VOBA-1610 file (N, C-alpha, C; in pm, whole numbers, padded with zeros to 5 digits, always signed):
BEGIN
Met-01770-09498-11068Met-01661-09473-11162Met-01591-09343-11123Ser-01460-09347-11118Ser-01380-09231-11078Ser-01353-09140-11197Asn-01356-09008-11173Asn-01327-08910-11278Asn-01185-08857-11269Thr-01102-08921-11186Thr-00966-08874-11166Thr-00891-08859-11297Val-00906-08954-11386Val-00832-08952-11511Val-00871-08832-11597Ile-00998-08797-11600Ile-01040-08685-11685Ile-01029-08551-11613Asp-00994-08553-11487Asp-00982-08429-11410Asp-00839-08378-11402Ser-00744-08447-11467Ser-00605-08407-11458Ser-00530-08446-11585Trp-00431-08365-11619Trp-00343-08396-11732Trp-00226-08481-11687Asp-00209-08500-11554Asp-00097-08577-11500Asp-00095-08717-11562Gly+00019-08755-11612Gly+00036-08887-11669Gly-00007-08899-11814Leu-00076-08800-11867Leu-00123-08807-12006Leu-00026-08743-12104Leu+00040-08637-12059Leu+00133-08567-12146Leu+00273-08624-12125Lys+00324-08691-12227Lys+00453-08755-12215Lys+00555-08683-12302Asn+00678-08685-12257Asn+00787-08620-12329Asn+00861-08726-12411Tyr+00811-08749-12533Tyr+00874-08850-12619Tyr+01004-08797-12676Leu+01106-08883-12675Leu+01237-08848-12727Leu+01232-08844-12880Lys+01283-08734-12936Lys+01289-08716-13080Lys+01433-08685-13119Ala+01463-08701-13246Ala+01599-08673-13294Ala+01640-08530-13261Ser+01547-08438-13261Ser+01579-08298-13231Ser+01620-08277-13086Asn+01595-08375-12998Asn+01637-08363-12858Asn+01785-08393-12837Leu+01852-08451-12937Leu+01994-08478-12925Leu+02073-08351-12952Asp+02166-08322-12863Asp+02246-08201-12876Asp+02338-08208-12997Glu+02393-08326-13022Glu+02484-08345-13135Glu+02435-08465-13213Gly+02523-08530-13286Gly+02486-08647-13365Gly+02450-08768-13281Ser+02503-08774-13156Ser+02468-08883-13066Ser+02470-08832-12923Asp+02404-08904-12835Asp+02396-08865-12694Asp+02368-08989-12610Thr+02405-08983-12482Thr+02389-09097-12392Thr+02284-09068-12286Phe+02202-09170-12259Phe+02093-09162-12162Phe+02104-09283-12070Val+02037-09276-11954Val+02029-09389-11864Val+01885-09439-11866Cys+01868-09571-11881Cys+01735-09631-11879Cys+01692-09650-11733Val+01580-09590-11696Val+01531-09602-11559Val+01402-09683-11550Gly+01352-09727-11664Gly+01230-09808-11664Gly+01196-09856-11803Val+01112-09960-11808Val+01068-10018-11934Val+00918-10037-11928Gly+00850-10002-12037Gly+00706-10025-12046Gly+00676-10108-12170Ile+00589-10207-12153Ile+00551-10292-12265Ile+00399-10302-12268Glu+00344-10279-12387Glu+00201-10297-12409Glu+00184-10366-12543Gly+00139-10491-12539Gly+00130-10569-12662Gly+00269-10592-12718Asn+00290-10556-12844Asn+00421-10570-12908Asn+00503-10442-12901Asn+00454-10341-12832Asn+00522-10212-12824Asn+00605-10202-12697Met+00725-10146-12712Met+00815-10132-12598Met+00864-09988-12591Glu+00859-09931-12470Glu+00909-09796-12446Glu+01012-09800-12334Leu+01115-09719-12351Leu+01215-09703-12246Leu+01197-09569-12180Asn+01203-09566-12049Asn+01205-09440-11974Asn+01352-09403-11959Leu+01390-09293-12022Leu+01530-09251-12025Leu+01549-09120-11952Glu+01668-09104-11895Glu+01705-08978-11829Glu+01840-08932-11881Arg+01852-08800-11894Arg+01978-08734-11928Arg+01986-08613-11836Glu+02073-08623-11737Glu+02083-08522-11632Glu+01944-08504-11570Glu+01885-08387-11578Glu+01754-08362-11517Glu+01637-08391-11611Glu+01667-08418-11736Glu+01561-08439-11836Glu+01513-08583-11838Lys+01381-08601-11855Lys+01323-08735-11862Lys+01249-08747-11995Phe+01267-08862-12059Phe+01206-08887-12189Phe+01148-09027-12194Ile+01058-09047-12289Ile+01011-09180-12324Ile+01058-09206-12466Phe+01124-09320-12485Phe+01176-09358-12617Phe+01100-09481-12663Ser+01018-09463-12764Ser+00940-09572-12821Ser+01028-09649-12920Leu+01051-09776-12893Leu+01143-09855-12975Leu+01075-09912-13098Asn+01147-09906-13210Asn+01102-09977-13329Asn+01167-10115-13326Val+01134-10199-13424Val+01186-10335-13427Val+01338-10336-13437Thr+01395-10247-13517Thr+01541-10241-13533Thr+01610-10220-13399Asn+01559-10128-13318Asn+01620-10100-13187Asn+01597-10213-13088Met+01480-10279-13094Met+01457-10394-13006Met+01552-10509-13041Val+01572-10535-13169Val+01664-10641-13212Val+01807-10607-13169Phe+01845-10479-13178Phe+01979-10438-13133Phe+01998-10475-12986Leu+01899-10444-12902Leu+01911-10475-12760Leu+01927-10625-12738Lys+01843-10704-12803Lys+01848-10849-12788Lys+01983-10905-12835Asn+02031-10856-12949Asn+02157-10906-13005Asn+02280-10857-12930Asn+02262-10763-12838Asn+02374-10710-12761Asn+02364-10743-12612Gly+02311-10863-12585Gly+02318-10918-12450Gly+02203-10888-12357Met+02102-10817-12402Met+01988-10791-12315Met+01894-10912-12324Thr+01901-11000-12225Thr+01828-11127-12229Thr+01678-11109-12213Thr+01637-11003-12143Thr+01496-10969-12128Thr+01484-10817-12130Pro+01365-10763-12156Pro+01350-10617-12150Pro+01392-10558-12015Arg+01369-10631-11907Arg+01404-10582-11772Arg+01554-10555-11758Thr+01637-10631-11830Thr+01782-10615-11814Thr+01834-10483-11871Val+01750-10410-11943Val+01790-10280-11998Val+01793-10173-11888Ile+01712-10193-11784Ile+01703-10094-11675Ile+01840-10078-11608Gly+01882-09953-11593Gly+02011-09921-11532Gly+02125-09908-11631Lys+02101-09945-11755Lys+02206-09940-11857Lys+02216-09801-11919Lys+02336-09767-11965Lys+02358-09644-12041Lys+02335-09676-12189Ile+02253-09597-12253Ile+02218-09619-12393Ile+02261-09497-12474Thr+02345-09521-12573Thr+02388-09414-12662Thr+02304-09421-12789Leu+02240-09310-12820Leu+02155-09300-12940Leu+02220-09206-13040Arg+02201-09234-13168Arg+02252-09144-13271Arg+02141-09112-13370Lys+02152-08994-13429Lys+02057-08952-13532Lys+02088-09025-13662Val+01984-09071-13729Val+01997-09134-13860Val+01885-09083-13950Arg+01905-09098-14078Arg+01798-09067-14175Arg+01724-09197-14204Val+01593-09195-14189Val+01509-09313-14214Val+01395-09274-14307Phe+01344-09372-14378Phe+01233-09346-14469Phe+01102-09362-14394Asn+01018-09259-14398Asn+00886-09263-14338Asn+00786-09295-14448Pro+00727-09416-14445Pro+00636-09454-14554Pro+00508-09371-14559Thr+00466-09319-14444Thr+00346-09236-14442Thr+00370-09104-14515Leu+00485-09042-14486Leu+00520-08915-14549Leu+00585-08933-14686Lys+00630-09057-14712Lys+00701-09089-14837Lys+00825-09002-14856Gln+00899-08986-14747Gln+01024-08909-14752Gln+01114-08950-14636Glu+01240-08911-14645Glu+01335-08938-14537Glu+01315-08836-14425Val+01325-08885-14302Val+01312-08801-14184Val+01422-08839-14086Asp+01446-08756-13986Asp+01542-08789-13880Asp+01482-08894-13788Gly+01562-08992-13753Gly+01521-09095-13660Gly+01632-09121-13560Leu+01609-09216-13469Leu+01706-09250-13366Leu+01737-09397-13368Arg+01865-09432-13359Arg+01908-09570-13352Arg+01996-09587-13227Ile+01981-09701-13164Ile+02070-09733-13053Ile+02205-09768-13112Glu+02307-09697-13064Glu+02443-09715-13113Glu+02525-09806-13020Lys+02497-09793-12889Lys+02577-09866-12790Lys+02496-09880-12663Ile+02518-09991-12592Ile+02457-10010-12461Ile+02565-10060-12366Ser+02572-10000-12248Ser+02676-10041-12152Ser+02624-10032-12009
//
C-alpha cells in the first residue's frame, strides 16, 4: 500500500468558488473540466490566472441542461457567467449568499 496520499497535501486542498470570490454582482469564468461523483457535479473554472472548483446544486445543473448542454462534457470550453443571489440555507435557517448560473456561451 502506497503512502503517497498521506504524505502530501497536493490534490487535497481545493479552491472552491464562493460568492465572496466574485468581484461584483456577476462574473464570467471558463469551464476547463467537469467532475462527477454519484449525483454530484463539479466544474473546474478559470478566471484569468485563478482556478476554482464550482460545486453545482440541482438548480444550476437544470439550468445547464435547459440551455443546450446535452451532456456534462459539453460544458467544457464554455464561458459561464455567475451571479450572486440570496438563498435560504436550511442548516443555518437563514439567508446566505449563493451563486447561480446566469448565462452560458
